N, C-alpha and C positions, 0 to 999 in steps of 0.2 A: 777740418775743422778750425775755425780761427778761436784763440784763448789766449788769457792773457798770462804770460810767461812765468809768474811767481803765485798764481794761485794752486790750490789743489782741488783738484778734480775726483767725480766718483764714478769708479771703474765700471760699476755694472751699466752705467748709463752711457759710459763711453765704447763699450765693449759689447752692444746689441747686435753690430751686424757677425761677432764669431757665431752665433747660433743659428745662419742662413735663412733657410726657408722654413724654419720650423713657426708653427705658429704662434704672435707674440700676442695680437689681440683679436676676442671675439665679440663682435658688436651686434650679433643678430642681422644685419643688413648685410654684412659680409667678414671675412677674417683678413687680417693684415700680419704678413710674416715679419720676423725680426729685421730681416735684410730692408723691409719697406720701413718697417718704424726708424731703423738707423737712419736711411735716407732722409725722413721726414724731421729727424730729430735735427741731425746735420745742417739741414737746409734753415730751420727756424734758430741755429746757434749763429749763425751768420746773420740772421735779422739783426738778433739779439744786439751785434756789432762787436768788433774788435777790443772795446772798453771793458772796463771793470766797474758793472752799474751794480746798483741795486733794483731790483725787481720784484715787484708785488701783481702777486696772481690770483685772481679770484677762481679760485680751483672747484671744477665740478667733477662730476663720474664721466668726462667725453673725452675723445682723442685729441683734439686742438689741447684742451687744459694738460693730458697726460703729455702731451708732446712738449709743451711750454715748461712742465716741470722739468722734464728728463734734458732739453735743452741748456735748462740754467743750470744744474748739477754738473752735466759735461762740460760747461764750455766755462765753471768756475765763477760765474756769477751770482752772489748771495740772492737770493729767494726768501720773500716774505710771502708768506701763505694766507690766504685770505678767503672767509668760508665764501661760497657762490652767491651771487645773487646781488652783491654790494650789501646796502641794509648800514643799519649804525655802527655796528662793528667794525666792517670794513673802513667805514668812513673816518672812523677815530684812530684807526692804526694809520691810514694812508696821511691823514693831517698831522699825527704825530711823527712820521718818520718819513716825511716828502720823498716816495721811492721816484726813481730814474725814470723807470718804465712800468706801465701798468697795464697786465695783459688778462683778458678772459676771453671767453668762449663767446659766438654768435653766429648765429645759423650755420654751426657745423664747420666753422673756422675758426683759427685764432687771431685775435685783434690786438695789436700792441700800440698803445698810446704813448709813444716817446715822448717826455717831458723834456729830456733834455740830453747831449751827446755825450758829455762828460759828467761822471758823477759830482753830486755835491756833498758826498759824503766820504769820510776815511774808513776805508773798510778794511778789515783784517784779512789776509791772503789765506788764513784757514778758516774763517764764516763761510759757512753754505747754503743754512736755513735759520730763518725765524719764525717759529709756529707759538701761537698763543699756548700758554700755560690751560691745564685744563679748569674751566669753568669760570674763565677770565671775564667771559663776553665782553670782548673791545677794550680791556685794561689793556695801558700802552705798554704793559709788562709784557716782557716776551724769553724765550729761550732761545738761545744762539747754540747752534749744534755746527759742528765741524763737519767737513766730509771724510774724515776718518771714522769717526763716530758712527755717521748713519751705513757707512759702509760695513762696520763691524757688527751692527747690531741685526743688519739684513742677512750676515753671514750666518749670525749666533742662532736668529730663527730659522733657516732654511737647514741649521744643520739639526735642530733638537726635534724640528715637524717632519724631516727624513722626506724634504721635497725632493722633487724628481721632475724633469721636464715633461713628463706626461701629465703632469697636475695641471689644472683651471681652478683657479679660485674666480669667484664671483663678487663684486665691488658692492657687500653689502654696507659700507661706512663711505663717509665724504672722504675724497681724497684730503681735504684740509684736515682732517682730523689725525692724530699722529697713530694712531691703531689704524685706520684703512689705508693710509700712506706706507706704514710698515707692511701691509700685505702685498702693496704693489713691487717695493723695492724686493723684497724677498724672493717673489718670484720671476720677475727679471734677471735677478741675479744667478738661478739656475736656468735658465729658459726655457721658463714655463709659461703657459697661458694665464690672461686676465679676460675675462668677460665682463664687460663694463658696461654699468647700467645703473640707474637711479629709483630702480622699481623698491617696491617694499616687499616684505617678505610674506604679507596680506594679500598681495596681487595675485591672481593665477596665472598672469604673464610670466612673474619671474618665475615659478616653478615650470613652467614651459620650455623658458630659456635653460632654465638649471639642466634638464633632462635633453635638450635638444642639442647643448653643447657639451654636456660629459661632465658638467662640473664637479670637480672631485672634494671643494671645499668651501666655506663660507665662514666669515666673522661676525661673531655676535657681543653684544654688550647684553648685562641683565634685562632692560627692556626688550631685548630682540626674544627672549624667551618666552615672555609673554606672550607676544604675538606669533609665536609658534603653537604655544598654545593652544591659542584662540581659533588656528588655523589646522588644527587637527595632524600637525607635523608627524606626530609619534604614529598615525594611520596610513602617510604617503608611501609613495616606494620611490625612493632615489638609488638607484643601483649604481650609480657612479662614485655617489658619497664618499670619501677616503677618510674626512676628519673636520670636526668643529672647532674653531676657536673661543674661547671665550675672556674676554678683558674688560676694562672701562668701569669697574666696580666690582663689588662681591656680590656673588649671585648665590642666593640661599642652599646653604650645604643641602636639603631636601631635594632641590632640584638640580645640583650638582650630580647626586647621587644617580636619580631617576633617569637625567639625559647619560648619563655612562652606563647606566643598566643598560638603557635603550640603544646605546651603540652597539653594547657588548654582543645584544641581539641583533642587529643589522648589520653589523661589520664594519663599521667605523667607530673611530676615537673622538672622545672629547677632550681637550686640551685646555684647563683650565691655569690663563696666564696672569701675570701681575707684573703690572710697570706705570711708568710716569713719562711727561712728555719731556723732563730733565735727563731722562737715560734715554732718549730717543726710542722710546715706546716700551720696550722689554726688558725685564731684569730677572724674571723666574719665572716656571712653568711646572706643574703639577703631571706628571707623566700620566699618561692615560689609563694605567691599568692599577694604580693609585686613586682615581680619583672616585670609586663607589667608597674605597674602604677608610678616605681621608677626606672627606667632601668639603673640610671647614679649613684645608691647608693649600698654600700658594705653591708650596712645591720647595723645588730646589732653584740654585742661581744660573741662568743661562751657560750655555759655553762662553769661557774667557772672563766670566763675571765671577764676585766673592760677593759674600753677606758677612757682616759681623755683627754683634748685638750691643749697644753701647746703654751705660746708666742714665735713666733722665731723674735731673735733682725733681726732689720733692714728691715723685713717684716709684710706685714698686715694679712699674713694666720698666721695659727696655724699649729704645729708638733702632729700629732696622736702620744701618748704612749699607752701601753699595760703592763698590767700585770696580770697574770696569773701564774697558775704552769705549763704551758708548755712553758715558757720562758727559754731561754739556758742557760746553765752555766756561759759562755762567749765563747770568740775566743781563738784558738788555730794557731799559725805563726810559732812556733817550736816544737820540740820532748818536750822540758822543761815544756811546757804549759800543757802537758799531766797530769801532776801531780798538776794542780791547780783545786780548787773546786770553790764552786759559787761564782763570780765576781758581777754579776748584779742581780736583781730584779724585773728590768720594763723595759721594750724595746722600746728605740727610735726608731719608725718606720723608720725615713727621710721621711715619707709621710706628705704631707700637708694637711689637713684634714678640714672639716666644719658639725656640727651637726644641723640637717635640723628639721624643726618645728614638723616633724612627727617622731622624735626620731631616724634617719637613720643616719648613717654616709655616708659622699659622701668623696673622695680623688680626691682635687683642682689642685695638683702639688706633684712632689718630689725636696727636698733641695738640692740633688746631680745633679737633672736634670737642672740645672739652670747655664747658660752662661752670661758672661757682656760682651757685645760690644758697643763700643762707648758711654761705663760707663751707657748702659740700661741692665738691666736683663729680659732675654729670656727665658721662661720654654719652656724647649723641649718638655715637656708631651703636650704644650697648641699648639705647633706648630704640631704636630702627629692629635690634635684633630681639628684643623681649618683643613688641608687637609682633614681628615675623613669625615667633614661636606660636602665638595665638592665632596664625593664618592670614593677619592685616598686613594688606600693600601700603608700607606707611613711609614718609621720610622725614627726619626732625632738623630742624635751626633752633637756635636759641641765643640768648643773651643771660647777662647777669642776672635778670629779675624774671625769665620766664623759657621754659622749653616749650615751642613749636613744633607742632607735628601735623602734617599733610594726610589723610588716610583716605583711600580711594574707597569709594563704594558707599551703601549707608549700613552703618553699626550703631549698635547702643555707645557712645563714645563716653558719655556722662560714668557709666561704671568701668568702662576700659580706662579712662582718665584717673579714677580713683584707684583701680586696681595700679596703675603705670608709676601713680606719684608714692603708693606704699613701697612697691620694688625699688624706687630710686630714694627713698628716704626724705622727700623732698615733701614742702605743703603741697595740699589739692591745688590751692589757688595759684601755683608755680609752674602746672603744667596745662597746656590748651588742646586740646585735638580740635580739629577740622575737616570737616567730610568735604570732599573733590571728587569732581567726574574723574578725574587723572593726575599722578602728581607732576606739579609744573618740570619740566627739563628743558635743558640747554640743549642745543642743536645736536651735540655730540651724544645726545641721550641720557646724562649725568643729571640728578637733579637738579633744580633751578634753587639753590638752599635761598638765596636775597628774597626770592618769591613768596617761599613758605613763610620765613621768617616776618614778610609785610601780612601775612593773614594774622598775626596778630593784633592789629588794628581794627578786627572784625567782632563782633559780639559771639562767643563761643556758644555753639548749638547745645541747648539744652532740652532735655524729654521728662516730661510729667511723671510719666510712668518710670523711666530709668530713677527718676532720682526716691520715689516710692519704694523701689526694689533697693536700691541702696541702702536705705534708712532702714528697710527690714531685714539688710543682712546685716549691718550695725549693731543692731537691737539685738540678735537673733544669730551671734558669730556661731560657724559651726554643725548649722543646721542642716548643711548640703556637705556630705564629704565624698572625694572622690579618692582611688587610690592615689597616693604621691608618691614623687620621686624618691623617698626614703626606701619604701615598699621595694621599689623595683631594683635599687641599689643594693638591698638588703641581699634579694636574690640572688642577684649577678654576684654578689661578692662569696656567698657561702654556696653555689653551687659551681662556682669557678676556682673557688678558694683563693681572690684574689682580691687584698682590702683595699688596695689603693684604686679605686674606679670612679671615674667621672663621668657625667651626663654627655659626654662626645664619644664614650666610650661603646664601642658594640660587640655582641656576643663573640661575632668569629674576631674580631680584631682582639678581643681578650684571650682568646686561643681556643674557644669552645668547638668543641666536635661532636659528633655523633653521640657518643658514648655522654656526655653530661645536657646534651639539647633535650634528651626526654626529661629528665630531670627539670630543667629550667622551664619549658616549653609546661609543663603540668603546673608549675608553682605560681608562672605567669598567669595563666588561665584562670587558676583559682581567684588570683589577688585583682585581676584587670578583667575579667568576665569574659572578654573577648580578646586573642589576640591576632594583629594583623599577619597575612602572608607574607611571608621576607622579613620577619621582625628578627629575625639573626642576623640581617646585615645591615639592620637600622640603629643607629644609636640609642642611646637610652632614652634621650631627652624626648625622643618621639613615641616613645612607648607611653608616655606618661599622657593619659586622656584628659584632653581641655575641660576644663570646669562646667562649660554648658553641656558637654558629654553625659554629665549625670542628673541633667536639668530635668523635669518631665511637665508636660501641659499642666495645665491646671486643670484644665476640662477636657475629656474623653467621650464620644460616644459611646452608645451602649454595645455595639458592635466590635468597636476597636477594645473597647475594655473586656468583653469575650472573647476575643483574639488573643490578647494579651493575658488574659489566665490561663488560656488553653496552651500559650507558649511557655510559660512560667510553669502549668504542671507537668507538659510534658519535659521540661527541660531538669526539673527535680528528678526524674526516673532516668533520662538518658542525657548525655552529653557528645558532643563530638569530639574524636581526637585525630591527628594525623595520623595518615592511613600508613605512613612507615613505622610509625611507634606500634600500632597494633599488629602489621605483619612481623614486625621483630619479636612481639611478645605472643602470638599464635605459633608462629615456625620454630621459635626452640621449645614448646610442650609437643608438637608433633614429631619433632627430629630426638628428643628425647625417648618420647613413647615408643614410636617405631623402633630405636635400638633396642630397648627393653624388651619388643614386644608384646607390647601391653596394647597396641593395634597398630595395624598400619598403612603409613600415609608418606611415600616417598617424595622426594622434589622439593620440600620447603628449603632446604639448605641451599638450593639453587635459588631460591626466590629470595633468600637472604645475601646472594653473590648480586643482584640485582639491586636490592636494597642499599649494599655498600656502595655501589657505583652511584647511586642515588644520593646518596650523602657525601659522596667524596665530591660532587658536582656542586653542591651547596656549601660545603665547609672548608674545601682546600683549594679553591683555584681562584681566590683573592690576594688580593696586594701585589708587591713586587715580587720576581724570581727569589730572591733571596728569603724574604719573609713568607712566600709560600713556601721553598723547601725546608725552612726552620719550623713551620707547622705541619707537614705534612712528615718529617722526622718525628714530631713530638707523636702524631697518632700513629705512626708505627712503632715508636716505644712502649706507648701504653697498650698496644696488643701484643708485642713480643714479650713485654716484662711478665705479667701474670701469667701467659700461656707458658714460658719456658719453664716457670718454676712449678707448675704441678707438671709437664711434661719431663720434668728432671725427677720430681718425687717418683712418679709412675716408672722411668728406669731404672730407680734405685732398687724398689721394694717389688716390682716383677721381673719377669723374663719377656715381657711382651713387644717392649720397643728398645730401638738403639741408638745411636749416639745422633745418628742425622735425624731421628725424633723431636732431641732436645736442640738440635741447631736450625730445625725447620726445614732439612733439607730430603726429606725422605721420598717426596714425588719427583726429584731429579735423581738422588744417586741410590734410594732405597730399592728393594727388592720390585719387578716387576707384578703389573695385576693387582689385586687386592688382598690386603694381606690385614691382620691386626695393627700392621705397622702404620696403614693409611687412614686409621682413624682421626687424624688429626687433619687430614687433608685439608680441608677449609681453612683453617689456621694458616697453614704454610702457603695456600696458593693467594690468598687476599692478602699477606705480607708480600710474598713475590710481586704481586701486581702492584701495591702500592709504592714498593721501593723502585720498581722500574719506573712508572708513570713519574717518581720524582725526579729521576733522574733525567727520563728522556725530555720532561716540561722545563728544565733547568737548561736548558739549547733554546740559546734565544729564536732561531729561526723554528724550532717545534712550538715555543712558546708563543709568538707572533702568529703562526699559523691556528693554535686554539684558540688564541682570541679572537680572531678574525671570523673564524667558522667555529664558533662553539657548537652548534648543533652537528656537522659535517665530520669533526675532529674524531668525536667518540666513534660515529659510524665507521669511520677508515678505520680504524683499531678493532672494532668489531668484524669487518670486512677481510680485514687480515688474521684475526684468529679463526675463521670459517673457511678459511682457504684447506684448513685439515680435512675438509670433509670430501675435498675432491684430490686428496692424498698430494697436493702439491708442496706444502709443509707439513710436520711433524712438532708436535708440540710436547714438551718434557713432563707430560703430566698423565703417565700410566695408568690406566685402569679407570681415569678420571672423565678422559678427553678435556678439550680445552672449556675454559669457563671464563675467559678475560671477555668475551663477547657478549656474555650475559652482564656483567659486570659495565661495559660501555655500553650497553642496553640501558640500563639502569642509569648509567651517565646523562645517555641523551634524551632520556625523561624527563630529567629532571629540570632541561634547558629546553624541552619542548614548548614553547608560549604560542605559537597558532595552532588553529584548528588541524590545519592541514599536515604538520609536522606531527602531530599525534597521530593522525591519521595513518601518516606513513608509518611512523615506529608500531603503530597495529599492524599493518598489512606485513612489516617484516618479522615480526613477532610468529604470525601466522604462515610467514613461509619457512621460517628456519626452526622453532622450538619443537613444531612436530617430529620433524626428520631428523634431530638431534640425538634422540631418545630413543631407547629399544622399548621401556616401558611406556605404554600411551596414555597411562594413568600418574605417570610421573610429570611425562610431557602435559597433560592436562593440567595440572597442578601449578608448573610454573609457567604455563600460558596465561592461566588465571588470576594468577598471584600476578605477574609482571602487568597486566590489565589494568586490575585494579590501581596498581604502582603508580599507572600511565594518566587514568582518565579519572579516580576520585580522589583529591585531597586529601578529605577525611572520611572519617565512618562513625556511624551512633556507637555509644558504648554506655552501658549500663553505669551511672555514676558510682554506685557501690564495688564496678570493677575497676575504674580508673587509676587508684594507688597502684593493685595489684600488677593491673596491665602496664604501667611504667616502670615498676619495679623488673617486672619480666624483663623487658623491651632495654632497660638499663643494665642488666646482669647477663643478657643473654648469650655473651661471647666467654663469661667467666662458669656459666652453667654447660656450655657446651664443651670445655676443656675439662671440667672437673667431673663432669657425670660420666665418663668411663671408668673413674676409680670410685664412685659412689657406688652405681646402682649392683654392681655384683654382691655387695656385703646386704643387698634388701632386697633381690631379686626371687629368691628361693622362700622367701616369706610372704610377700604378695608384691604382684608386678604395679598395683596402684601405688604402693608404698615407695617401691623404688623411685618411680616418678616425681611423689611428691620429695622426698628427702634429696635427689637430684637436684632438685627446682630450689629448694630452701638451702642447701649447701653450696648453691652457684652464688643466689641474692647473698648470702653471709659472707660468700669472697668477694664478690664485689664490692660490698659495703666495706671489708677489712681493708682491700689493696688499693679501691679509691681514696681513701681516708691515706693511708700510708707514702703512695705517690703524691697526694696532694701535700703532706708534711715535707717530705724531699723536695717537692719543686718549691715551698714556700720557702723553706731554708736555701736554695741556690738563690731566688730572687732577692731574698736580704742580703747574702752574702756579695750578691753582684752591686747590690744598693749601696752598700759600704764602700766596696770598692770603687764605684762610682763618685760616693761624697767627700771619698779621700785621695782622690786621684786628678790631674789636671783636667779643667774645663776649657773647652773652645772657645764656650760664650764668655769666659770671664778673661782672657789673656792667660792662662795658664795656671791661675788661682785654682782653690777648690772650691766646689760649688757652696760649701758652709762659710770660706771664710767671704766669698762673693758677696755675700749678704751684708757685711761687714761696711758701715758706709767710708768712703773715700779710700777706697781700694783700688787697684789698678783697673783701667780700662779693658771693655770685652775685646773679644777676638779680634788680630791685628798686631 
């Protein structure tokens, strides 16, 4: 290959032949190996000639374009990337920079328009690529990228995506867009394959290609996810898919969460990423296991990169500054700038950000996305977020006179504009909302803000009925009231005993578990009327009902009115509660009554073991391994501490227990068979299971397996435990038999999303439960309890029993450990009295212990906060957080 001796070349473009006969390109009509691709690239490099010339490529997702692209990178000729098909943007750049060669694809072949054999420019030897900045739409301002930056960014992306030669990426984005280009670079770096296509994700042929070529990944911008929703992607079968990447703009947090959870269910990962053309595409990524719990975050810096936060004069926010080997050389605005070398070593992103306590960065605004109206700064990004919270698809532009918003679809925009103006604190006349069939977008899928601002020349649509309703609202404020943010925040703050709660927190992220879940769900249902399934994973802001949810139609027919009356009448008598809550309350009553011999109904403790597994899957499996381990150990502590206190008292005042009971080791080192010392077997086994799983899931390989196969993993655990039935292994629970499999069944039930999964779990239960217990009535109880947990999410409970059901469910553990000491005091008088006393003492112990542990946790949190505020903060350059708030202090990290 002929190259200029002084220029830098990009190694992934020169080393293609090293991957030999591995498939490089899958293009539907045939495949091309790396060896063949290397030959094509070398031939094209010869056609480009021995000189050092500026090449302009009208890049599309075809093999000819890819060949020219790689040949320029391999030979060291600087490449100006243009959008395919010519057009005004390409013509503007060609006229501004006068390239020596113009390349394009025609009839499946590369075509070179050689304008001169010697360059007309002075080209810096480090210059490799010239790329339009995002949203420049033909502006002569270009980003200058070096060969080293391109190579470094490709390597970093390949590292955090764990790319491997067996991967195949389909080209959902154009090669001329830096995001699409980064997909090509990173895959060719590791010897993976590219499925070249210009098909859209809404085209059925695209999905035929994905399945035929075994595609393992594709890249998506926020608009892509709207298209995926339209084509029903959630119901598609794409067995080869390993991950989806997202960049090119902020994806709504609720959509991040829903796709992250869909990926967990289907066995693929969602990588939310953040970048700019000025950083050769990528600067940050959000690890997939954190996406559902932290959907607002951009994550952590890519390998080799680093962030710091720098104060912005006149603002309370901090600008995100990035350093790394992938930072651009600088900008070019005229041909003479092509001779320049590196002008910057760090990138001021223009994005305002914060660093959360979880060490994840979050973008909170944009320096250049502010306008000043009547002296007030308005964040246009916040405008879009406010409207997104109302369920609207919108994009906002503005000047110092007006905020202009394009809103997709038909909505009551006058009322929305009035509400938006109030939220922003600006006059109503300064806000314009325009209905559009679709948000105007640039070629890279980002909103076309100049086109949106141009809408201000059009009259804002008004609706007479809307104006009437709006004026009535002004005359009668507060006539319609809905539960507000304050109500939900208060419930979370009181139940979880955490004062510092924000609307982006969720029940699980705040450390909620199965013990506090009952109280929170009952109070939320009372406050909100109905709570959505999976509310414990949702941020608080999504639990707040939209104002229109409380609105009622002005006219109803008699039949609708009658149905509503019957529903309300039935609702006053009974309401539904979550099945797990009801089972815990009923089971503890039967456990206590059976032990006292007030009645005999065995098996409910084993149902509780399945419920424990069910709750484990819901509350203990989100977040990073470190966060999850901390949460799991906290859950174990909340079981161990109150249990050991009671058992310690029992050991001190009776002769029925030994030291191994106090340390929860009786089932391992205690006497064989059932004795009085076996009474606390449930607590012991549950603690052993929770500790064992916490340690097991802390192993990275096991953690990946559990995330990739969320349904199969607990079944595998159950299978190992059930091997004792065939005398292959022996588990250390004498007299009780193995119960890990019941816990694992409950875990699997919680993640059974499809009907066939629940059907399979039903079959597994029918095959295993009846044969695992000698008492057929015990087996029937366990089987029925498990199937209810599996198939019925909620059960009707008389409203008068809601509070007592919630109390019994919340205090079930405390009742279990205390009733052994309580009922002997009353059973001689009356067994019914012994049952009631056992329940009451357990509830009282729960209330006391919960309050005490909450006070201790608050004290520890406050101590950590004091330590945090008085210690050096990495965001503020080594000064304390409190000191950093004082103007003119030292700069942030770095």
